[in-house]
C-alpha positions, 0 to 999 in steps of 0.5 A: 458861184462864180467857178460855174460860168466857166465849169460850163466851157468845159469841152471833152472830144472832138469828132470829124468825117472825110467826105470823098470828092468826085468829079466825072468824064468830059462828053464827046461834045465837050468841048475839052473832048480831046483832052485826056481823060486822067487831065480832065478829071483831075482837077489843079493844083489851085482847085479845093477838092469836091466837099472841101469847105473854104469857109469856115466858123470855130465856136470854140478856142480849140477848134478854131486853132486847129482849122487855122493851125491846119490850114490858115486861109479857110477859118472866118469866125471866131469865138471871144476867147481870150487864147484867141484875143492874143494870138496875133494868127485871129486879129482879123477875123470876125469874133461871134460869141462873147463869154456866155451867151449864144452865139451871133447867128446872124454874124455866122449867116452874114459871114456864109460859112460852108462848116460850122464847129461847136461845142457837142451840148453847148452849141447844140440850140446854134448848131440847129439853127444855122442845120435849118438854115442848110448850113453844114455845122459839127457838133465838137468835144475833147475827152482825151488824147488818143481822140484829139490826135483821130480828131486832127488826123480826120480834120487833116483830111478834110481840109487836104492837109498833112497832120505831121506837123501837129502829130510830131507836137502832140508827140514831143508834149507826149515824151515829156512824161517822167518815168517815174509814178505817183497818186494825183488828185486834182482839185479844180474848184473850191466850193463844191471840192471837184476834180476829175474822173476818167470821162475827161480830158483832165483825167486823161490829161494826168495820165498819160503823164505818169500820175494815178488819178486817184479820182478816177475811177470815183462816181457822184453827183455833179452837174459838170459832167466828167466831174465828180463832188469830193469831200475834205473827210476823202480829200484826206484819206485819199492823201496823194503824193501829188496836189494839183490845184486849177486857177480859174482866173479869178485869183483867189481860189488857190489861196482860199484853198489852203485855209482849209482846215483839212489842208495841211495833213496832207502829205503833198502839202507837207512835202511839196508836191503843190501844183497851180494850173491854169483854166486852159489846158489841163481842164478846157484843152483851150488852145495848142499852146496851152496845152503844151504848156501844160506838158511844160508842166507835169514833167518835173 
């Protein structure tokens, strides 16, 4: 099924940790021993802290965007994402993967990275091979806004950067949430009818905007973590105030859903409360800009 390949890039939470720097004082035989201890132990403004990565390869678009935004000179390799290809900030960087294929290990190694960030559960094989070669790796995922904030702060600490500008963007994004509440169902595919439960970025996102996700507490069999399969009868039973649809980029999906027998019976359809969203931003975080675009849509 065509939608399935897209779903395998759906990411859910990022975890990073800070590395502390250390310095040693000069001995009496050191020609710099006449320098005060404070001066000898304090690096200059141009010297990065010990342990700070200087050459980073990111294997997901959101990780690449976070690194580039926090420290624009340290990113050296990126995935072949349409989001990054359309952004001039990334045009000079080496592309190390395309589509659903495994990242090019030789290209990554040739970049001499001191940190490679990949998607947990998706890039495991590549990260393990790089780790075996002595390259530091970091598997990450995004499953909610609290996690995104925590990761941003931890990554900023790791890179010696200021997280405040990004935190302000997050605050501004979520400040657009309307005060009133409404019930909602998000359908991300037609065959099968998939909807996010509470273990997903998508569910947390719409909840932040005071929409009660009616599938949040559902559990079921699905090959996609954080998503459940619905029947048309279940959608009719829930009958949400608002219906959110995902356009995966293949074009036909929202239109095909509207041909389903149950469609015209839904309250959201009858009251014109149906909204179409792009895949990047609401299902897969994608990039900071795509996340902010969803905020702009959800505020209405």
